[in-house]
N, C-alpha and C positions, 0 to 999 in steps of 0.2 A: 531673572529681568529681562525683557527681552529688548535688545538694542540697535537700532536701524542706523549705521552709518553709512555716509554719505561725501563726497568729494574727490574728485579728482584731475588727470589732464596734467599734474607739472607734481615734480616732489614736496613743493613748498606746499600743496594742499593734503600729500597724501600722508606724509612721514607724520601731520601733526594727530591726522585721524588713526595712523597704527598705534601713535604716543598715546591718546585716547583711550583707544579699542584697550591696549597694555594696560591703562592703568584702572579699569574698567573693571576687567578679569582678574586685577589684582584685588579688587576692594571685593569683587564680587564671583568668587570662582563657578558659580551657578550659572552665570549669566551666558544667554548665548547672545551673540553679536552676526549681526549681517553686514555685510558690506555690499553698496550700490556704485559701481561707477557705468564710467565711459566706454563703451566698445571700441579696443583696437588701442586705448590708449595706455598709459605707463603703470598706472595700476591694475590692470590685467596679471601684470607680471609680478609685482612687489606685494600686493595683497596676498596673493594664496603663498607667495615666500614666507608671508608672515605668518600663517597658519588658519587664516581667515577666509571662509568661503565667501561668494564673489557674485552677484549677480547684476550684469550690462546693460545698458538702455544704448541708443543711437543717441547720440545727441552732436549740434553744434554750435558755432558762435556765432554770433551776429557780426558783420563787417560793419563800420563806420564809416570807411569812405565811400562816396559814390562813384560809382562805375557801373555800367552793364552787369559785368562780371561779378560784382557784388549783389546786383540786384539779382541775379539767378541765384546765388550761395545763402538770401536772408531768404526766398520763397521754400528755400528745399531746409532752411531753420528752422523756418515756421512750422515745417511740418513735422519736422521731427521730432519741435516740442511737444506737437500734439499728440503725436503717437507715444512719445517718450511718458504724457504724461497720464495715460491712460497704463502703459507698461508697469509705471510706477504707481497705479489704485491696484493693479494686481498683483504685486509684490507685497505690496502695503497687505492687502486683504488677507493673502497666505500668511506670512509672517508675524502678523499682528502684534507689531512691536510698544511697547510702553513708553519709550523717547524716540526721537529720531534728531539724529545729528550731524551737520553737516559744517566742514570743511571750506567750503569754495566750490570755484569750478564751475563747468555751466551744470555739469550733472546736477547738481542740488537744487537749481529750479524747480524740475518739475517735480524732481523725489519731495520737496521741502512743501511744497505750496500745496501738494496734496495731501499729503500726512496732515498739513493744517488744517484742512475743510473737513478729514475726516475723524479732525477732533483729538489727534495724536500732536503732543507736546513736542513741539520744535527749540531746539536749542542749534546757534549757529556759530562756529570759532571764525575768529578773521587774522590770521598771523604777519599780515602787511601791516603797517604804518598807514598806509591809504587803502581804505575797502575797495575792493572791489565791487563791479556792477554790478555781479549776481547777490553779493552778502546784501549792497544797499538794496535789491527788489525784496528780499529775504525778510528784511529791518522787520515791519510789520507783522509777519506773521509769527515770529521768532518771540517766545514767552522772557528771551535773552540773547542778548548777543556778547561774546566772549571777545575783546580783543585783545591785542600782545600790547599798546601802547597808550599811554596816556591821548597821546594825538591822532588817535585815530579817532576818536571822540566827535569832534568837528564835524567832520564827513560824512557823517548817520543823522537819520533823522531825529529831530529833538524826541520825538513820541516813541524812542523803542529802549529800552531799560538794556544799556551798556555797560557791561562790568569789564574791569580792566583783570585778566587775570597772568596774560603774560603768552608765552608759548609753552608746553613740552618740552622739556629739553630729551635729547635723546638718551640714553641709559651707556653707563657707567662712562658720563663725560665729566663726572668732578668724582669721579674717583681716581684718576691720573696723576700724580704728581712730577711736580715739574723736573724736577730736580731728578726722582726716575726717570721720566720722560727722555730727558737729557741725555743720561747713560745711555738707555735701550739704544737711544738713536745715534750715538758716537758722537755725541755735540761738543767741542770746547768751550771755552768759556766768553767768547766773543757774541756778540749781541744775535741771536737768531730772527732772519727774516722769513715768513711760509706767507708764498704769492701762487693764490690759485686763483681759476673763473670759471670755477661748476664744475661738475662730471664732464661735460661737452668740450670747456675750456673757453678760453676769451682771446683771437688772434689779438686785437690792440694790446690786452695787459700783454701778453708773451714777449708782444717786439717792444715795448716799452723793458722791460724789467731785463731782456737780455743789452738792450743799450744800458742800463744800469750799470749791467755785470763786467761793461765795458770802461769803465770809470775807477784808476788805481787804485784810488780811496775803496772801493767797493770791498778791497781784502781785509778791509778793517771789521766784516759782515759774517757771516753764514746764512746761505741761501738754501730753501727747499721750495721747489720749482713745480707745480702743478699744473702740468701741460694742455689736460686734456691731449684723449685720446685721438690713435689716427692720423690725419694729415699734421692737425697744432703739435705734434708730440716729433714728429719727422720734421717739419718747420724748426721751432726751435733748435730740436739736434743741428741741422746744416746751420743756421747763424752763427752757432756758440761755433764749430768749424771753424765757420770764417773769420769768426773774431780771434780765435787761438785760444779758444776757452775750455778746460776739458774740463766734464764733471768728476770731479775723483773723488767726492763723499766726504773732504777737506772743506772746500770754500762753497762749491756750489753741486747740489744735487737732484737732480730733475727728475719726476717721475710723469708718465702720461695719468696717471689717477691716482688718488692719495685713498689706501683703504684705510688707514690707520689715524685716519684726522684727530680723532679726542687725543692721540700720543705726538701728535705733532703739534695741534694747537696749543698743548700742555706746555710743548719744549720752549715755543712760540716766546720771543719779549716784541715782535711787530707783526701784524698778519694785514696782508696785501687783496682784498677780496672784492669781488664782486659782494650785490648789496641783498642776496635771496635775505629771504623772515627769518627763517631756523639759523643758518650762520649769524648774523644778527641778534639773535637771542644767546648762542654759543658766545660768541665774543664780551660781552658782558659777564656772562656766565662762568668765565674765568678771568675775567677781569686784565683783558686783551686791546691793548693800545692798537689802533688800527688805521686804514689807509683803505676809505672804500671807492671803487670805480664805480657808480651805477651803470649795466647794462639801458641800454636808448631802446633798447626793439620791446622790452617788455610792454604789456598794457597798462595803458594811460602812467607810464615812468613812473610806476610804484616805485622801484627801486632807490630811484632819487628823494621819496620821501622818508625809504626805510632808514638810510642813509643820513640823512637831516635829523632824525629822532635821536642817533649817535653826534652827529658831529655837534648841536646845537646843546648837547650837554658835556662838551672837550672831553668824550671821549673816544673823536674818531677825525681826522681828516677827512671831506669829500672832493673827490677830483673828478667833475665830467670828464664825460669819454670826448668828447671834444678839446678840451684844455689837456689831455692825457698828452706828454712828450717824454722822453726817458727825462731829460733834464728836469721837467718839470717834476717826474717821479722821481727822481737821484734827490730833488734840493728837499721833498717834504720827508725822504727816508732819511736821511742826514739829519733835520730838522727835529725827529722824532728818538730813531734809535740808537742815535750817536748822542744825545744827552742823557743822562741818566734821571735831571731831573725831570725831564718833558715825559720821558717814561713810564717815572712814579705816579706823575699828575696825573697822565691821562691813566693810567691803571685806577686810580682812587674813582675817577668818572665814571668810567666805565662801569667799577664794581657797585659805584651808587646807582646805575639804569638796573642792575640785572635783577630779576625774579626768579629766587631759585623754588618756588612753592607750587610754578605756576599747576603741575600736575593734580597737587591739593586742591587747590583754587576753583578747580574746573569740577572734579569730582563735587567738588561744596556746592558750586551750582548745578549739577546734575541732581542731586540729592534733592538738594530745595524743590527743583522743578516735580519731581517725581513726586513727592512729599505732598 
């Protein structure tokens, strides 16, 4: 079997693609897998690191706001769309894939459209509750559009073959035991709050959680805070020093990057985070109550829709960034983390929203398409 994978720009597009590729390789050890990504984007590091060959195209996204600068950018994007289509056709002719699978990002467009025109079966996977523009555009070309949540269906064309598969989970996520994780982290019996804003951090979330830590009652809880590297980490450390709070491993632990996320998530009683698609698949899988603060800076405000997919089920509280203050966040934390009944109810709601067999579902769609 020869499989062409395409998707990129952000970890939310790349990690699902890598998980799908790993599942294919496990089921079909002889499968040949080639990734096609965007030149200069995150996939140029993550894909080779995962052991897969990568070809790149020069692609740019179109700007929706009207301005002279954006008109120039859109002309350049249109030019690259044409040249990327030609290069994609050349790659497809050389590799001769049996199937082409995309996971979102601008690079998917020229690759999968050209694959469909060449008679190659096309599948698309959308990890967000609100499908992106590229996925919407590709839906008519695809044999199936695989989505993470039932809520995504209403945003896709009625003619599309939409199948709810969930998002593939990172390896090892479900194998970590909560009691063992807490023991390894040196956590005591108090509720543990895990707070992070993604690998780059989120300054508004960092500032709000520092305000929470100033509350005397916050001593009833333990916190692990992932600030993001560089300036975000240094700013949080400075704010804590000003407040007379010393990260001591007993009450507060501050990290610039959480490199053992499965362990920290398993140990946590409550998670506070942004609303990336993969995080919001992992929280239900681990039955974790959450306070979600969607980033307002992402395309089409899709993190808000991700958050509401869990909030509407009672598994999370959604606090929009415009409403985020230390006082509001502390009130929400108290209402969840300091109430055993609320923790249990939200945990059950999260578990009910979990899709634990996403990899198997995705493989089944691939096998059906190939047959």
